[in-house]
Structure formats: structure tokens, C-alpha cells
Short mmCIF file of the C-alpha atoms (twelve columns), coordinates in Angstrom:
data_MODEL
# 
_entry.id   MODEL 
# 
loop_
_atom_site.group_PDB 
_atom_site.id 
_atom_site.type_symbol 
_atom_site.label_atom_id 
_atom_site.label_alt_id 
_atom_site.label_comp_id 
_atom_site.label_asym_id 
_atom_site.label_seq_id 
_atom_site.Cartn_x 
_atom_site.Cartn_y 
_atom_site.Cartn_z 
_atom_site.pdbx_PDB_model_num 
ATOM 1   C CA . UNK A 1   50.754 46.351 72.118  1 
ATOM 2   C CA . UNK A 2   51.724 43.447 73.003  1 
ATOM 3   C CA . UNK A 3   51.883 40.999 75.849  1 
ATOM 4   C CA . UNK A 4   55.744 41.545 76.595  1 
ATOM 5   C CA . UNK A 5   55.650 45.613 76.678  1 
ATOM 6   C CA . UNK A 6   52.138 45.173 79.283  1 
ATOM 7   C CA . UNK A 7   54.115 42.745 81.396  1 
ATOM 8   C CA . UNK A 8   57.383 45.430 80.924  1 
ATOM 9   C CA . UNK A 9   54.431 48.133 82.122  1 
ATOM 10  C CA . UNK A 10  53.493 46.008 85.156  1 
ATOM 11  C CA . UNK A 11  56.898 44.963 86.338  1 
ATOM 12  C CA . UNK A 12  58.234 48.657 86.473  1 
ATOM 13  C CA . UNK A 13  55.263 49.614 88.871  1 
ATOM 14  C CA . UNK A 14  55.775 46.439 90.546  1 
ATOM 15  C CA . UNK A 15  59.178 47.465 91.047  1 
ATOM 16  C CA . UNK A 16  58.451 51.318 91.932  1 
ATOM 17  C CA . UNK A 17  56.164 50.444 94.604  1 
ATOM 18  C CA . UNK A 18  58.355 47.299 95.939  1 
ATOM 19  C CA . UNK A 19  61.556 50.362 96.475  1 
ATOM 20  C CA . UNK A 20  59.275 52.047 98.157  1 
ATOM 21  C CA . UNK A 21  57.988 50.229 100.814 1 
ATOM 22  C CA . UNK A 22  61.666 49.020 101.375 1 
ATOM 23  C CA . UNK A 23  62.572 52.750 102.148 1 
ATOM 24  C CA . UNK A 24  60.252 51.741 105.016 1 
ATOM 25  C CA . UNK A 25  61.431 48.487 105.938 1 
ATOM 26  C CA . UNK A 26  65.341 49.744 105.796 1 
ATOM 27  C CA . UNK A 27  64.485 52.957 107.741 1 
ATOM 28  C CA . UNK A 28  62.549 51.177 110.331 1 
ATOM 29  C CA . UNK A 29  65.197 48.419 110.332 1 
ATOM 30  C CA . UNK A 30  68.036 50.737 111.438 1 
ATOM 31  C CA . UNK A 31  65.508 52.919 114.082 1 
ATOM 32  C CA . UNK A 32  64.473 49.787 116.088 1 
ATOM 33  C CA . UNK A 33  61.519 49.939 114.261 1 
ATOM 34  C CA . UNK A 34  59.768 46.024 114.076 1 
ATOM 35  C CA . UNK A 35  57.922 45.365 110.732 1 
ATOM 36  C CA . UNK A 36  55.379 42.383 111.385 1 
ATOM 37  C CA . UNK A 37  54.997 41.800 107.636 1 
ATOM 38  C CA . UNK A 38  57.255 42.717 104.216 1 
ATOM 39  C CA . UNK A 39  54.775 41.804 101.326 1 
ATOM 40  C CA . UNK A 40  55.715 42.274 97.323  1 
ATOM 41  C CA . UNK A 41  52.729 42.324 95.794  1 
ATOM 42  C CA . UNK A 42  48.930 42.020 96.757  1 
ATOM 43  C CA . UNK A 43  46.684 39.066 97.167  1 
ATOM 44  C CA . UNK A 44  46.524 35.533 98.337  1 
ATOM 45  C CA . UNK A 45  49.657 34.387 99.754  1 
ATOM 46  C CA . UNK A 46  52.243 32.675 97.026  1 
ATOM 47  C CA . UNK A 47  55.099 31.869 99.293  1 
ATOM 48  C CA . UNK A 48  56.853 32.942 102.565 1 
ATOM 49  C CA . UNK A 49  59.039 32.845 104.883 1 
ATOM 50  C CA . UNK A 50  60.065 34.196 108.531 1 
ATOM 51  C CA . UNK A 51  63.178 35.770 109.734 1 
ATOM 52  C CA . UNK A 52  63.289 34.646 113.363 1 
ATOM 53  C CA . UNK A 53  66.301 37.389 113.850 1 
ATOM 54  C CA . UNK A 54  63.276 39.962 113.505 1 
ATOM 55  C CA . UNK A 55  60.553 38.396 113.848 1 
ATOM 56  C CA . UNK A 56  59.472 39.614 110.114 1 
ATOM 57  C CA . UNK A 57  57.016 37.631 108.204 1 
ATOM 58  C CA . UNK A 58  58.247 37.904 103.837 1 
ATOM 59  C CA . UNK A 59  55.310 37.376 101.556 1 
ATOM 60  C CA . UNK A 60  55.381 37.027 97.742  1 
ATOM 61  C CA . UNK A 61  51.994 37.632 96.668  1 
ATOM 62  C CA . UNK A 62  50.339 37.761 92.690  1 
ATOM 63  C CA . UNK A 63  49.767 41.023 91.875  1 
ATOM 64  C CA . UNK A 64  52.688 42.783 90.977  1 
ATOM 65  C CA . UNK A 65  51.253 46.831 90.847  1 
ATOM 66  C CA . UNK A 66  51.383 47.245 94.892  1 
ATOM 67  C CA . UNK A 67  52.673 45.933 98.038  1 
ATOM 68  C CA . UNK A 68  53.221 47.347 101.242 1 
ATOM 69  C CA . UNK A 69  55.383 47.349 104.803 1 
ATOM 70  C CA . UNK A 70  53.668 46.472 108.583 1 
ATOM 71  C CA . UNK A 71  55.120 47.388 111.602 1 
ATOM 72  C CA . UNK A 72  53.776 46.262 114.626 1 
ATOM 73  C CA . UNK A 73  50.840 48.227 115.800 1 
ATOM 74  C CA . UNK A 74  49.384 50.331 113.046 1 
ATOM 75  C CA . UNK A 75  45.865 50.064 111.951 1 
ATOM 76  C CA . UNK A 76  45.495 47.008 111.155 1 
ATOM 77  C CA . UNK A 77  47.901 45.012 114.107 1 
ATOM 78  C CA . UNK A 78  46.023 46.571 116.743 1 
ATOM 79  C CA . UNK A 79  47.472 42.763 119.259 1 
ATOM 80  C CA . UNK A 80  50.829 44.165 119.214 1 
ATOM 81  C CA . UNK A 81  50.423 47.955 119.984 1 
ATOM 82  C CA . UNK A 82  51.955 47.504 123.267 1 
ATOM 83  C CA . UNK A 83  55.014 46.100 122.219 1 
ATOM 84  C CA . UNK A 84  57.998 48.172 123.233 1 
ATOM 85  C CA . UNK A 85  59.145 47.974 119.326 1 
ATOM 86  C CA . UNK A 86  55.779 49.684 118.096 1 
ATOM 87  C CA . UNK A 87  55.892 52.269 115.332 1 
ATOM 88  C CA . UNK A 88  53.782 53.900 118.392 1 
ATOM 89  C CA . UNK A 89  56.096 53.158 120.964 1 
ATOM 90  C CA . UNK A 90  59.627 54.939 118.777 1 
ATOM 91  C CA . UNK A 91  60.891 58.320 118.761 1 
ATOM 92  C CA . UNK A 92  58.740 60.467 116.841 1 
ATOM 93  C CA . UNK A 93  61.966 61.239 114.845 1 
ATOM 94  C CA . UNK A 94  62.377 57.748 114.283 1 
ATOM 95  C CA . UNK A 95  59.538 57.651 113.198 1 
ATOM 96  C CA . UNK A 96  59.327 60.233 110.492 1 
ATOM 97  C CA . UNK A 97  63.232 58.976 108.869 1 
ATOM 98  C CA . UNK A 98  60.734 55.752 108.515 1 
ATOM 99  C CA . UNK A 99  57.799 57.422 106.610 1 
ATOM 100 C CA . UNK A 100 59.703 60.059 104.640 1 
ATOM 101 C CA . UNK A 101 62.074 56.589 103.636 1 
ATOM 102 C CA . UNK A 102 59.967 55.797 101.186 1 
ATOM 103 C CA . UNK A 103 59.644 58.782 98.975  1 
ATOM 104 C CA . UNK A 104 63.430 59.411 99.206  1 
ATOM 105 C CA . UNK A 105 63.916 55.532 98.097  1 
ATOM 106 C CA . UNK A 106 61.836 56.478 95.276  1 
ATOM 107 C CA . UNK A 107 64.064 59.469 94.642  1 
ATOM 108 C CA . UNK A 108 67.044 57.801 95.061  1 
ATOM 109 C CA . UNK A 109 65.793 54.926 92.813  1 
ATOM 110 C CA . UNK A 110 64.953 57.557 89.887  1 
ATOM 111 C CA . UNK A 111 68.661 59.067 90.338  1 
ATOM 112 C CA . UNK A 112 70.424 55.936 89.365  1 
ATOM 113 C CA . UNK A 113 68.644 55.712 86.499  1 
ATOM 114 C CA . UNK A 114 68.353 58.990 84.891  1 
ATOM 115 C CA . UNK A 115 72.758 58.541 85.376  1 
ATOM 116 C CA . UNK A 116 71.803 54.966 83.374  1 
ATOM 117 C CA . UNK A 117 69.333 57.481 81.056  1 
ATOM 118 C CA . UNK A 118 73.150 59.801 80.625  1 
ATOM 119 C CA . UNK A 119 75.635 57.707 80.614  1 
ATOM 120 C CA . UNK A 120 74.361 55.581 77.638  1 
ATOM 121 C CA . UNK A 121 72.040 57.735 75.840  1 
ATOM 122 C CA . UNK A 122 72.357 61.844 76.051  1 
ATOM 123 C CA . UNK A 123 74.344 63.554 74.123  1 
ATOM 124 C CA . UNK A 124 76.368 66.992 73.812  1 
ATOM 125 C CA . UNK A 125 78.058 68.840 72.095  1 
ATOM 126 C CA . UNK A 126 81.230 67.047 70.655  1 
ATOM 127 C CA . UNK A 127 84.596 67.732 69.421  1 
ATOM 128 C CA . UNK A 128 83.808 67.322 65.515  1 
ATOM 129 C CA . UNK A 129 84.328 63.964 64.016  1 
ATOM 130 C CA . UNK A 130 84.256 62.499 60.814  1 
ATOM 131 C CA . UNK A 131 81.031 59.657 61.060  1 
ATOM 132 C CA . UNK A 132 81.393 58.610 57.064  1 
ATOM 133 C CA . UNK A 133 84.273 59.131 54.205  1 
ATOM 134 C CA . UNK A 134 82.429 58.646 50.391  1 
ATOM 135 C CA . UNK A 135 84.707 56.310 49.127  1 
ATOM 136 C CA . UNK A 136 85.881 57.762 45.663  1 
ATOM 137 C CA . UNK A 137 86.152 61.537 47.050  1 
ATOM 138 C CA . UNK A 138 89.718 63.683 47.916  1 
ATOM 139 C CA . UNK A 139 88.923 62.720 51.925  1 
ATOM 140 C CA . UNK A 140 88.941 58.738 51.263  1 
ATOM 141 C CA . UNK A 141 92.442 59.646 48.833  1 
ATOM 142 C CA . UNK A 142 93.599 61.431 51.663  1 
ATOM 143 C CA . UNK A 143 93.399 58.577 53.639  1 
ATOM 144 C CA . UNK A 144 90.873 60.703 56.284  1 
ATOM 145 C CA . UNK A 145 89.123 57.817 58.013  1 
ATOM 146 C CA . UNK A 146 85.652 57.609 59.987  1 
ATOM 147 C CA . UNK A 147 86.170 58.225 63.595  1 
ATOM 148 C CA . UNK A 148 88.807 60.804 62.565  1 
ATOM 149 C CA . UNK A 149 88.222 63.879 65.163  1 
ATOM 150 C CA . UNK A 150 89.190 67.357 63.928  1 
ATOM 151 C CA . UNK A 151 90.995 69.355 65.405  1 
ATOM 152 C CA . UNK A 152 92.175 72.148 63.387  1 
ATOM 153 C CA . UNK A 153 91.333 73.697 59.878  1 
ATOM 154 C CA . UNK A 154 94.452 75.220 58.493  1 
ATOM 155 C CA . UNK A 155 95.859 76.196 61.866  1 
ATOM 156 C CA . UNK A 156 92.471 77.188 63.559  1 
ATOM 157 C CA . UNK A 157 91.171 75.145 66.051  1 
ATOM 158 C CA . UNK A 158 88.307 74.051 65.499  1 
ATOM 159 C CA . UNK A 159 85.726 74.454 68.644  1 
ATOM 160 C CA . UNK A 160 82.940 71.811 70.217  1 
ATOM 161 C CA . UNK A 161 80.095 70.709 68.440  1 
ATOM 162 C CA . UNK A 162 81.469 73.239 65.131  1 
ATOM 163 C CA . UNK A 163 81.439 72.370 61.607  1 
ATOM 164 C CA . UNK A 164 80.945 75.332 59.866  1 
ATOM 165 C CA . UNK A 165 84.741 76.015 60.094  1 
ATOM 166 C CA . UNK A 166 85.676 72.669 57.411  1 
ATOM 167 C CA . UNK A 167 82.889 73.433 55.380  1 
ATOM 168 C CA . UNK A 168 83.234 77.413 55.483  1 
ATOM 169 C CA . UNK A 169 87.111 76.545 55.154  1 
ATOM 170 C CA . UNK A 170 86.095 74.542 51.482  1 
ATOM 171 C CA . UNK A 171 83.348 76.938 50.350  1 
ATOM 172 C CA . UNK A 172 85.856 80.082 50.656  1 
ATOM 173 C CA . UNK A 173 88.632 78.788 48.079  1 
ATOM 174 C CA . UNK A 174 90.084 78.496 44.988  1 
ATOM 175 C CA . UNK A 175 89.898 76.419 42.590  1 
ATOM 176 C CA . UNK A 176 92.970 73.920 42.948  1 
ATOM 177 C CA . UNK A 177 93.418 75.054 46.427  1 
ATOM 178 C CA . UNK A 178 94.166 72.883 49.337  1 
ATOM 179 C CA . UNK A 179 92.787 72.740 52.955  1 
ATOM 180 C CA . UNK A 180 94.789 71.203 56.212  1 
ATOM 181 C CA . UNK A 181 93.566 69.131 58.472  1 
ATOM 182 C CA . UNK A 182 94.535 68.874 62.367  1 
ATOM 183 C CA . UNK A 183 92.913 65.505 62.867  1 
ATOM 184 C CA . UNK A 184 93.196 62.964 66.015  1 
ATOM 185 C CA . UNK A 185 93.251 59.088 65.382  1 
ATOM 186 C CA . UNK A 186 93.206 57.649 68.473  1 
ATOM 187 C CA . UNK A 187 96.409 59.227 70.033  1 
ATOM 188 C CA . UNK A 188 98.437 59.608 66.696  1 
ATOM 189 C CA . UNK A 189 97.531 63.211 65.468  1 
ATOM 190 C CA . UNK A 190 97.875 64.265 62.105  1 
ATOM 191 C CA . UNK A 191 98.223 67.006 60.044  1 
ATOM 192 C CA . UNK A 192 96.585 66.259 56.086  1 
ATOM 193 C CA . UNK A 193 96.136 68.295 53.383  1 
ATOM 194 C CA . UNK A 194 93.316 68.097 51.068  1 
ATOM 195 C CA . UNK A 195 92.362 69.346 47.561  1 
ATOM 196 C CA . UNK A 196 88.467 69.549 47.392  1 
ATOM 197 C CA . UNK A 197 86.914 68.562 44.313  1 
ATOM 198 C CA . UNK A 198 83.967 70.250 42.575  1 
ATOM 199 C CA . UNK A 199 80.865 68.436 43.025  1 
ATOM 200 C CA . UNK A 200 78.467 69.720 39.608  1 
ATOM 201 C CA . UNK A 201 75.930 68.071 41.362  1 
ATOM 202 C CA . UNK A 202 74.889 70.142 44.075  1 
ATOM 203 C CA . UNK A 203 77.071 72.942 43.193  1 
ATOM 204 C CA . UNK A 204 79.613 73.282 45.443  1 
ATOM 205 C CA . UNK A 205 82.833 71.939 46.153  1 
ATOM 206 C CA . UNK A 206 83.458 69.513 48.128  1 
ATOM 207 C CA . UNK A 207 85.695 66.692 50.235  1 
ATOM 208 C CA . UNK A 208 83.630 63.523 50.630  1 
ATOM 209 C CA . UNK A 209 82.830 63.562 54.207  1 
ATOM 210 C CA . UNK A 210 79.828 63.731 57.053  1 
ATOM 211 C CA . UNK A 211 80.497 65.163 60.102  1 
ATOM 212 C CA . UNK A 212 78.597 64.749 63.365  1 
ATOM 213 C CA . UNK A 213 78.544 67.370 66.673  1 
ATOM 214 C CA . UNK A 214 77.321 65.734 69.184  1 
ATOM 215 C CA . UNK A 215 78.581 62.902 71.269  1 
ATOM 216 C CA . UNK A 216 78.228 61.224 74.481  1 
ATOM 217 C CA . UNK A 217 78.384 63.305 77.412  1 
ATOM 218 C CA . UNK A 218 81.714 63.329 78.729  1 
ATOM 219 C CA . UNK A 219 81.839 61.246 82.515  1 
ATOM 220 C CA . UNK A 220 82.384 64.318 84.398  1 
ATOM 221 C CA . UNK A 221 78.935 65.927 82.932  1 
ATOM 222 C CA . UNK A 222 76.617 62.610 84.051  1 
ATOM 223 C CA . UNK A 223 75.851 62.656 86.854  1 
ATOM 224 C CA . UNK A 224 74.616 66.545 87.094  1 
ATOM 225 C CA . UNK A 225 73.039 65.832 84.114  1 
ATOM 226 C CA . UNK A 226 71.215 63.165 85.992  1 
ATOM 227 C CA . UNK A 227 70.545 65.623 88.343  1 
ATOM 228 C CA . UNK A 228 69.351 68.330 86.089  1 
ATOM 229 C CA . UNK A 229 67.262 66.477 84.889  1 
ATOM 230 C CA . UNK A 230 65.248 64.899 88.118  1 
ATOM 231 C CA . UNK A 231 65.145 68.599 89.292  1 
ATOM 232 C CA . UNK A 232 63.734 69.282 85.758  1 
ATOM 233 C CA . UNK A 233 61.037 66.787 85.955  1 
ATOM 234 C CA . UNK A 234 59.699 67.327 89.680  1 
ATOM 235 C CA . UNK A 235 59.213 70.673 88.971  1 
ATOM 236 C CA . UNK A 236 57.080 69.464 85.871  1 
ATOM 237 C CA . UNK A 237 55.433 67.468 88.333  1 
ATOM 238 C CA . UNK A 238 54.595 69.567 91.190  1 
ATOM 239 C CA . UNK A 239 53.868 72.159 88.725  1 
ATOM 240 C CA . UNK A 240 51.140 69.991 86.588  1 
ATOM 241 C CA . UNK A 241 49.812 69.155 90.561  1 
ATOM 242 C CA . UNK A 242 49.436 72.791 91.675  1 
ATOM 243 C CA . UNK A 243 47.653 73.413 88.734  1 
ATOM 244 C CA . UNK A 244 45.155 70.554 88.856  1 
ATOM 245 C CA . UNK A 245 44.388 71.045 92.526  1 
ATOM 246 C CA . UNK A 246 43.973 75.166 91.862  1 
ATOM 247 C CA . UNK A 247 42.351 74.786 88.706  1 
ATOM 248 C CA . UNK A 248 41.352 71.883 87.523  1 
ATOM 249 C CA . UNK A 249 43.945 71.800 84.314  1 
ATOM 250 C CA . UNK A 250 44.690 68.313 83.576  1 
ATOM 251 C CA . UNK A 251 42.034 66.512 85.512  1 
ATOM 252 C CA . UNK A 252 40.724 64.746 82.103  1 
ATOM 253 C CA . UNK A 253 44.265 63.261 81.703  1 
ATOM 254 C CA . UNK A 254 44.916 61.722 85.562  1 
ATOM 255 C CA . UNK A 255 45.212 58.228 85.240  1 
ATOM 256 C CA . UNK A 256 44.977 55.232 87.632  1 
ATOM 257 C CA . UNK A 257 47.476 51.843 87.267  1 
ATOM 258 C CA . UNK A 258 45.893 50.853 84.106  1 
ATOM 259 C CA . UNK A 259 46.150 54.303 81.927  1 
ATOM 260 C CA . UNK A 260 49.826 53.967 83.343  1 
ATOM 261 C CA . UNK A 261 50.398 50.333 82.379  1 
ATOM 262 C CA . UNK A 262 49.414 51.495 78.989  1 
ATOM 263 C CA . UNK A 263 50.826 54.259 78.520  1 
ATOM 264 C CA . UNK A 264 54.454 52.478 79.737  1 
ATOM 265 C CA . UNK A 265 53.592 49.561 76.884  1 
ATOM 266 C CA . UNK A 266 52.601 52.374 74.012  1 
ATOM 267 C CA . UNK A 267 55.506 54.533 74.710  1 
ATOM 268 C CA . UNK A 268 57.990 51.473 75.520  1 
ATOM 269 C CA . UNK A 269 57.184 49.569 72.220  1 
ATOM 270 C CA . UNK A 270 57.601 52.556 70.218  1 
ATOM 271 C CA . UNK A 271 60.292 54.487 71.720  1 
ATOM 272 C CA . UNK A 272 62.502 51.185 72.949  1 
ATOM 273 C CA . UNK A 273 64.481 50.960 76.207  1 
ATOM 274 C CA . UNK A 274 65.331 54.953 76.149  1 
ATOM 275 C CA . UNK A 275 62.189 56.249 76.835  1 
ATOM 276 C CA . UNK A 276 60.920 53.065 78.886  1 
ATOM 277 C CA . UNK A 277 63.921 54.257 81.371  1 
ATOM 278 C CA . UNK A 278 63.010 57.843 80.623  1 
ATOM 279 C CA . UNK A 279 59.652 57.576 81.623  1 
ATOM 280 C CA . UNK A 280 60.996 55.050 85.158  1 
ATOM 281 C CA . UNK A 281 62.668 57.829 86.734  1 
ATOM 282 C CA . UNK A 282 59.225 60.237 85.361  1 
ATOM 283 C CA . UNK A 283 56.845 57.888 87.156  1 
ATOM 284 C CA . UNK A 284 59.446 57.135 90.618  1 
ATOM 285 C CA . UNK A 285 59.189 60.927 90.950  1 
ATOM 286 C CA . UNK A 286 56.199 61.326 90.640  1 
ATOM 287 C CA . UNK A 287 55.481 58.403 92.842  1 
ATOM 288 C CA . UNK A 288 57.383 60.055 95.591  1 
ATOM 289 C CA . UNK A 289 56.188 63.768 95.481  1 
ATOM 290 C CA . UNK A 290 52.387 62.316 95.506  1 
ATOM 291 C CA . UNK A 291 53.288 60.805 98.602  1 
ATOM 292 C CA . UNK A 292 54.593 63.592 100.250 1 
ATOM 293 C CA . UNK A 293 51.260 64.912 100.034 1 
ATOM 294 C CA . UNK A 294 49.070 65.894 102.742 1 
ATOM 295 C CA . UNK A 295 46.454 63.489 101.784 1 
ATOM 296 C CA . UNK A 296 45.042 61.323 104.226 1 
ATOM 297 C CA . UNK A 297 46.403 57.597 103.973 1 
ATOM 298 C CA . UNK A 298 49.741 58.709 102.600 1 
ATOM 299 C CA . UNK A 299 52.398 59.325 103.949 1 
ATOM 300 C CA . UNK A 300 52.747 63.118 103.773 1 
ATOM 301 C CA . UNK A 301 49.512 63.066 106.451 1 
ATOM 302 C CA . UNK A 302 51.796 60.550 108.947 1 
ATOM 303 C CA . UNK A 303 54.646 63.039 108.342 1 
ATOM 304 C CA . UNK A 304 51.988 66.223 109.838 1 
ATOM 305 C CA . UNK A 305 50.638 64.685 112.393 1 
ATOM 306 C CA . UNK A 306 53.912 64.014 113.452 1 
ATOM 307 C CA . UNK A 307 54.874 67.965 112.869 1 
ATOM 308 C CA . UNK A 308 51.619 68.613 115.247 1 
ATOM 309 C CA . UNK A 309 53.342 65.851 117.407 1 
ATOM 310 C CA . UNK A 310 56.313 67.732 117.853 1 
ATOM 311 C CA . UNK A 311 55.223 71.224 118.015 1 
ATOM 312 C CA . UNK A 312 52.554 70.380 120.689 1 
ATOM 313 C CA . UNK A 313 54.703 67.766 122.312 1 
ATOM 314 C CA . UNK A 314 52.432 65.101 123.059 1 
ATOM 315 C CA . UNK A 315 51.069 63.131 120.279 1 
ATOM 316 C CA . UNK A 316 47.352 63.919 118.555 1 
ATOM 317 C CA . UNK A 317 44.898 60.988 119.816 1 
ATOM 318 C CA . UNK A 318 45.773 57.161 118.415 1 
ATOM 319 C CA . UNK A 319 41.880 57.543 117.846 1 
ATOM 320 C CA . UNK A 320 41.445 60.312 115.955 1 
ATOM 321 C CA . UNK A 321 44.533 59.649 113.653 1 
ATOM 322 C CA . UNK A 322 43.329 55.834 113.123 1 
ATOM 323 C CA . UNK A 323 39.805 57.696 111.583 1 
ATOM 324 C CA . UNK A 324 42.135 60.155 109.646 1 
ATOM 325 C CA . UNK A 325 44.282 57.068 107.650 1 
ATOM 326 C CA . UNK A 326 41.028 55.321 107.219 1 
ATOM 327 C CA . UNK A 327 39.079 57.594 105.961 1 
ATOM 328 C CA . UNK A 328 42.192 58.504 103.331 1 
ATOM 329 C CA . UNK A 329 41.909 54.786 102.675 1 
ATOM 330 C CA . UNK A 330 38.413 54.951 101.682 1 
ATOM 331 C CA . UNK A 331 39.192 57.755 99.292  1 
ATOM 332 C CA . UNK A 332 41.714 56.795 97.909  1 
ATOM 333 C CA . UNK A 333 39.953 53.399 96.358  1 
ATOM 334 C CA . UNK A 334 37.316 55.545 95.799  1 
ATOM 335 C CA . UNK A 335 39.567 57.637 93.722  1 
ATOM 336 C CA . UNK A 336 41.371 54.392 92.016  1 
ATOM 337 C CA . UNK A 337 38.035 52.561 91.311  1 
ATOM 338 C CA . UNK A 338 37.402 55.864 89.297  1 
ATOM 339 C CA . UNK A 339 40.492 56.371 87.441  1 
ATOM 340 C CA . UNK A 340 39.973 52.426 86.823  1 
ATOM 341 C CA . UNK A 341 37.211 53.104 85.281  1 
ATOM 342 C CA . UNK A 342 38.109 56.308 83.518  1 
ATOM 343 C CA . UNK A 343 41.188 54.732 81.987  1 
ATOM 344 C CA . UNK A 344 39.041 51.062 80.954  1 
ATOM 345 C CA . UNK A 345 36.707 53.844 79.199  1 
ATOM 346 C CA . UNK A 346 39.894 55.411 77.371  1 
ATOM 347 C CA . UNK A 347 41.038 52.082 76.127  1 
ATOM 348 C CA . UNK A 348 37.233 50.802 74.886  1 
ATOM 349 C CA . UNK A 349 36.426 53.757 72.943  1 
ATOM 350 C CA . UNK A 350 40.537 54.782 72.129  1 
# 
């Protein structure tokens, strides 16, 4: 792994977390909940700016693998607990929207990246075309060019993804017989007769072309393919989480931030931009789904408290909820340290 790929991996995690927190931030703004601080990164402040209109402090901090959105009156801001714009003072539906918007932003980001991935890299069955025309062979002599699209062989239409019609037609010809190809070159349709030449080295008749049957996805298939890719990734992640909880399967493969950075850096170094974007989709979905789990300290736990509030028609004691969330933060910190030691052990033993 080079420093560049490590920095790229760290940057990816930073972007995913920042986008998650921005979901909370923008939803709070739209619902009238005051945001005390929106931080990009963790650690001591490097830069800061305060909005005069909304009184929100925007900060930039040096550790890129984190960030947060602090509301008025949350666990760490009790001095603003009685402010009418405080989180707990808002209607429960506004709080629910604000909490769920973080994971939703991760899902939205994953979908947008998946669209770019499908548009730039995904391939599907295409109308067969000549990717290469061999010099000196009958195809070149007949004027065929790389990029010509094959529409029909001896008048029989060639379907997408099918290279057999041409090879079967050539194989069925007697010596000296020709095959007639219907081609599309730009906006022009051509009809070209070609007489194959017998290749003694290969023991068969050839015209000297290399046929490709896959190409970029048509524009109309990019968004559906991106959506299906996100659905498939979500299903796989939920299945893995379910097996981890019920049977412990995959526990040895769990990783913290260091392990994720190592994975992204290694995979990107060998697989390039396509793998990097694919990992961005998977990790973003994973981040959104995990945050929706009813684990104390995560967004899912807050949603559970709000659902109970809706059912009871009154909130649970703030002291009780704060205690649960603080316990969750301590638990998550402990797990983070455990995963970090585990990641370092893998790297050193690696």
C-alpha cells in the first residue's frame, strides 16, 4: 500500500461520515431544530466559522475519519435544553425525520455513486461489433473496419450478445462461397459480401475479425441497474449482519476503521477507480444500515425511543434516555478499541 491509497481510503471514510452528519444537519435546518455545531473531522479545531443567522458553529478538525452534528439541548449541550429550538422541544415527527436523514443520506450517496459506476463501467449484451479487423484478411480486403456493428448475416438478423450467427455461417460455407454481412457504420447501413479464406494453422475458414458482444449499458438501463445493485448490496449486508448476530458467522472478519482503510487501500491499488467506487457504494450502505440498528448510541436507538414516545403519547424520561445513549457510546468506544487492536494485529501478523 502506498501513502496515496491510504490517504484516499481515509478520505473516503471522512466523506461518508460527513455526508451522514450533513443529512442530520439539513433535516434539522428544515424542521426548525437549532444546530449548535457542525464539525467536519475530529480532534482540536483547525478552522471555525459561526453563522450569524442560525448561530451554528462550523468547524474543521484534523482527524478526517469522523464528524458530528450537535443539536441544541442534546446530551453534551444541557445549557440550551430549554431553548424552544432545542432538539427535545421539537415535535416527535420532526425529530424522527432529523435522525433518519443521516442514514438516508448514506443511501442516497451510494445510489448516486452507483449510477456513476454503472454509467462508466457496467457492461451488458450489445449488438455484436468488430473490435478488431486483421490486416490482409478477407474482412480487411472487403473494407470492414473496427467499430462496424453487425446487424445481419445473409439477411438473418443478429440478436444482441450473439456472435454465433457469423461463425456458424462461415463454418457452413463450401470452399469459394461468400457470406453477406449487413453492417452499421455510423448512420450508414452497408451490405458487404465476403469470401472467407481457409486458415491451415487453425484448420478452419476465417474472414479475420474479432467480435465483441458486450458494451456499455444503454442510458435507459443505468439507473435501474444502479438501484438493483444497491438493493443487492443491502440484502447481502443485512444477511451478513443477521448471521453475525444469530450464529457468530463472520465475527473473525469484522473490522474497525483501520481495517477498512487497509481494505480500501489494497483493493483500490489493485483494482483502480472501479473497485474504489464499488467499495464506496458498499461502505456507504453499510454505514446507513448499521446506524439504523437499535443499538444504544446509534440513530436506530433514538428512533426506538421516539416510536415508544408516539405509542405512549409522552416521552421517556430524558435522564433514562441519556443514560442509555451514554452507555451505548461507551460500548461503541470499547468495540472500536477492540476492532482497532484486532486490525493492528492482522496487519502486523500479515
